[in-house]
Each structure stands twice: as C-alpha cells, then as structure tokens.
VEXBA-422136 format. One record per residue (C-alpha): residue in one letter; y, z, x; residue number from 0. Coordinates in Angstrom, 1 decimal, padded with zeros to 4 digits. Example, Ala and Ser with C-alpha at 12.3 -4.5 7.8 and 13.67 -1.06 7.14 Angstrom:
<resn: A | yy: -004.5 | zz: 007.8 | xx: 012.3 | resi: 0> .
<resn: S | yy: -001.1 | zz: 007.1 | xx: 013.7 | resi: 1> .
***
This chain:
<resn: M | yy: -004.4 | zz: -001.9 | xx: -004.6 | resi: 0> .
<resn: S | yy: -005.3 | zz: 000.1 | xx: -002.6 | resi: 1> .
<resn: I | yy: -004.0 | zz: 003.8 | xx: -003.7 | resi: 2> .
<resn: G | yy: -006.8 | zz: 002.2 | xx: -007.2 | resi: 3> .
<resn: S | yy: -009.5 | zz: 001.4 | xx: -005.0 | resi: 4> .
<resn: G | yy: -009.3 | zz: 004.8 | xx: -003.6 | resi: 5> .
<resn: I | yy: -009.5 | zz: 006.3 | xx: -007.1 | resi: 6> .
<resn: V | yy: -012.3 | zz: 003.8 | xx: -008.2 | resi: 7> .
<resn: L | yy: -014.2 | zz: 005.0 | xx: -005.2 | resi: 8> .
<resn: F | yy: -013.2 | zz: 008.9 | xx: -005.5 | resi: 9> .
<resn: V | yy: -014.9 | zz: 008.5 | xx: -009.2 | resi: 10> .
<resn: I | yy: -018.0 | zz: 006.3 | xx: -008.4 | resi: 11> .
<resn: G | yy: -018.4 | zz: 009.5 | xx: -005.3 | resi: 12> .
<resn: A | yy: -018.1 | zz: 012.0 | xx: -008.1 | resi: 13> .
<resn: V | yy: -020.0 | zz: 010.3 | xx: -010.5 | resi: 14> .
<resn: L | yy: -023.2 | zz: 010.1 | xx: -007.8 | resi: 15> .
<resn: R | yy: -022.6 | zz: 013.4 | xx: -006.9 | resi: 16> .
<resn: F | yy: -022.3 | zz: 015.4 | xx: -010.0 | resi: 17> .
<resn: A | yy: -023.4 | zz: 013.5 | xx: -012.8 | resi: 18> .
<resn: L | yy: -026.8 | zz: 011.6 | xx: -011.8 | resi: 19> .
<resn: T | yy: -029.9 | zz: 013.8 | xx: -011.6 | resi: 20> .
<resn: I | yy: -032.0 | zz: 011.1 | xx: -009.9 | resi: 21> .
<resn: R | yy: -033.9 | zz: 011.4 | xx: -006.7 | resi: 22> .
<resn: L | yy: -035.3 | zz: 008.9 | xx: -004.6 | resi: 23> .
<resn: A | yy: -037.3 | zz: 009.2 | xx: -001.4 | resi: 24> .
<resn: W | yy: -035.4 | zz: 006.8 | xx: 000.6 | resi: 25> .
<resn: I | yy: -031.8 | zz: 008.1 | xx: -000.4 | resi: 26> .
<resn: D | yy: -030.0 | zz: 011.1 | xx: -001.1 | resi: 27> .
<resn: V | yy: -027.7 | zz: 010.1 | xx: -004.0 | resi: 28> .
<resn: A | yy: -025.5 | zz: 013.6 | xx: -003.5 | resi: 29> .
<resn: L | yy: -025.0 | zz: 012.7 | xx: 000.1 | resi: 30> .
<resn: V | yy: -023.7 | zz: 008.9 | xx: -000.9 | resi: 31> .
<resn: G | yy: -021.5 | zz: 010.5 | xx: -003.5 | resi: 32> .
<resn: D | yy: -019.9 | zz: 013.0 | xx: -001.0 | resi: 33> .
<resn: I | yy: -019.6 | zz: 009.6 | xx: 001.2 | resi: 34> .
<resn: F | yy: -017.7 | zz: 007.9 | xx: -001.5 | resi: 35> .
<resn: M | yy: -015.4 | zz: 010.8 | xx: -002.3 | resi: 36> .
<resn: A | yy: -014.2 | zz: 010.8 | xx: 001.0 | resi: 37> .
<resn: A | yy: -013.6 | zz: 007.6 | xx: 001.3 | resi: 38> .
<resn: G | yy: -011.7 | zz: 007.3 | xx: -001.9 | resi: 39> .
<resn: V | yy: -009.8 | zz: 010.2 | xx: -000.3 | resi: 40> .
<resn: V | yy: -008.8 | zz: 008.3 | xx: 003.2 | resi: 41> .
<resn: V | yy: -007.8 | zz: 004.9 | xx: 001.0 | resi: 42> .
<resn: F | yy: -005.8 | zz: 006.9 | xx: -001.5 | resi: 43> .
<resn: V | yy: -003.9 | zz: 008.6 | xx: 001.6 | resi: 44> .
<resn: L | yy: -003.7 | zz: 005.5 | xx: 003.3 | resi: 45> .
<resn: G | yy: -002.6 | zz: 003.4 | xx: 000.4 | resi: 46> .
<resn: L | yy: 000.6 | zz: 006.0 | xx: -000.3 | resi: 47> .
<resn: I | yy: 001.4 | zz: 006.3 | xx: 003.3 | resi: 48> .
<resn: Y | yy: 001.8 | zz: 002.4 | xx: 003.2 | resi: 49> .
<resn: T | yy: 003.5 | zz: 002.4 | xx: -000.3 | resi: 50> .
<resn: F | yy: 006.0 | zz: 004.6 | xx: 001.0 | resi: 51> .
<resn: R | yy: 006.4 | zz: 003.1 | xx: 004.6 | resi: 52> .
<resn: R | yy: 007.2 | zz: -000.4 | xx: 003.2 | resi: 53> .
<resn: R | yy: 010.6 | zz: -001.9 | xx: 004.2 | resi: 54> .
<resn: R | yy: 012.9 | zz: -003.3 | xx: 001.6 | resi: 55> .
<resn: S | yy: 015.5 | zz: -005.4 | xx: 003.0 | resi: 56> .
<resn: T | yy: 018.9 | zz: -007.1 | xx: 001.8 | resi: 57> .
<resn: S | yy: 020.4 | zz: -009.8 | xx: 003.7 | resi: 58> .
<resn: T | yy: 024.1 | zz: -010.4 | xx: 002.8 | resi: 59> .
<resn: R | yy: 025.2 | zz: -014.0 | xx: 003.8 | resi: 60> .
<resn: R | yy: 029.1 | zz: -015.7 | xx: 003.5 | resi: 61> .
<resn: T | yy: 030.0 | zz: -018.9 | xx: 003.7 | resi: 62> .
<resn: V | yy: 033.3 | zz: -020.2 | xx: 003.4 | resi: 63> .
<resn: V | yy: 034.4 | zz: -024.1 | xx: 003.8 | resi: 64> .
<resn: A | yy: 037.2 | zz: -025.2 | xx: 006.4 | resi: 65> .
<resn: P | yy: 040.3 | zz: -026.0 | xx: 004.8 | resi: 66> .
<resn: D | yy: 040.9 | zz: -028.9 | xx: 007.2 | resi: 67> .
<resn: D | yy: 037.3 | zz: -031.4 | xx: 007.5 | resi: 68> .
<resn: G | yy: 035.5 | zz: -029.4 | xx: 004.4 | resi: 69> .
<resn: E | yy: 032.6 | zz: -028.0 | xx: 007.3 | resi: 70> .
<resn: K | yy: 030.8 | zz: -025.0 | xx: 005.7 | resi: 71> .
<resn: I | yy: 031.3 | zz: -022.1 | xx: 008.4 | resi: 72> .
<resn: V | yy: 029.4 | zz: -019.1 | xx: 008.1 | resi: 73> .
<resn: R | yy: 031.9 | zz: -015.7 | xx: 008.2 | resi: 74> .
<resn: Q | yy: 029.3 | zz: -013.1 | xx: 008.3 | resi: 75> .
<resn: T | yy: 025.7 | zz: -012.5 | xx: 008.2 | resi: 76> .
<resn: R | yy: 024.6 | zz: -009.0 | xx: 007.7 | resi: 77> .
<resn: R | yy: 020.9 | zz: -007.3 | xx: 007.1 | resi: 78> .
<resn: I | yy: 020.3 | zz: -003.8 | xx: 005.6 | resi: 79> .
<resn: D | yy: 017.3 | zz: -002.2 | xx: 005.9 | resi: 80> .
<resn: D | yy: 016.5 | zz: 000.8 | xx: 004.0 | resi: 81> .
<resn: T | yy: 015.7 | zz: 002.7 | xx: 008.0 | resi: 82> .
<resn: E | yy: 019.6 | zz: 002.1 | xx: 008.0 | resi: 83> .
<resn: L | yy: 021.1 | zz: 003.6 | xx: 005.1 | resi: 84> .
***
C-alpha cells in the first residue's frame, strides 16, 4: 500500500509542479508540487524497505501418539525464519 501511495504522491506533485500554470496569491503551487514529490519519494523508499524486511516464518510441528495410553506427545517444534537461512 505504501509503495502505491508514494507513486500517487509523486504523480500529484509532478502535475502540480510541471503541468499547472495557475498562479495564486496565497500559495505557491510549484512549491507544493515539490513537497508532494519529495514526500512521494520518501514514502516509496520506506515502502520498499519495509517490504524487503518483512520476515516470513515457517513453523513445523510433529505430534505422535503414545502407544501405551493414546496421549498425544509433541516431539519436535521448529521455527524457521528467513533470517536463519
């Protein structure tokens, strides 16, 4: 979501900066466009960082049944993170 938001902010900023020729006395439209483009780049980069840093894990659990009383016994529990590989 943040990668798309960064792209949208950048595009809106580029439109404000380069495509509009409106002059308003109370706001500088080109400066607002520059701010939106800078914010879009920051949000895009942060989105990429968080996407690549996301940890994915796999849990493996093996359960066996004891032959004498039928009770389940957990023999092994193992968790594998991408950082361990």
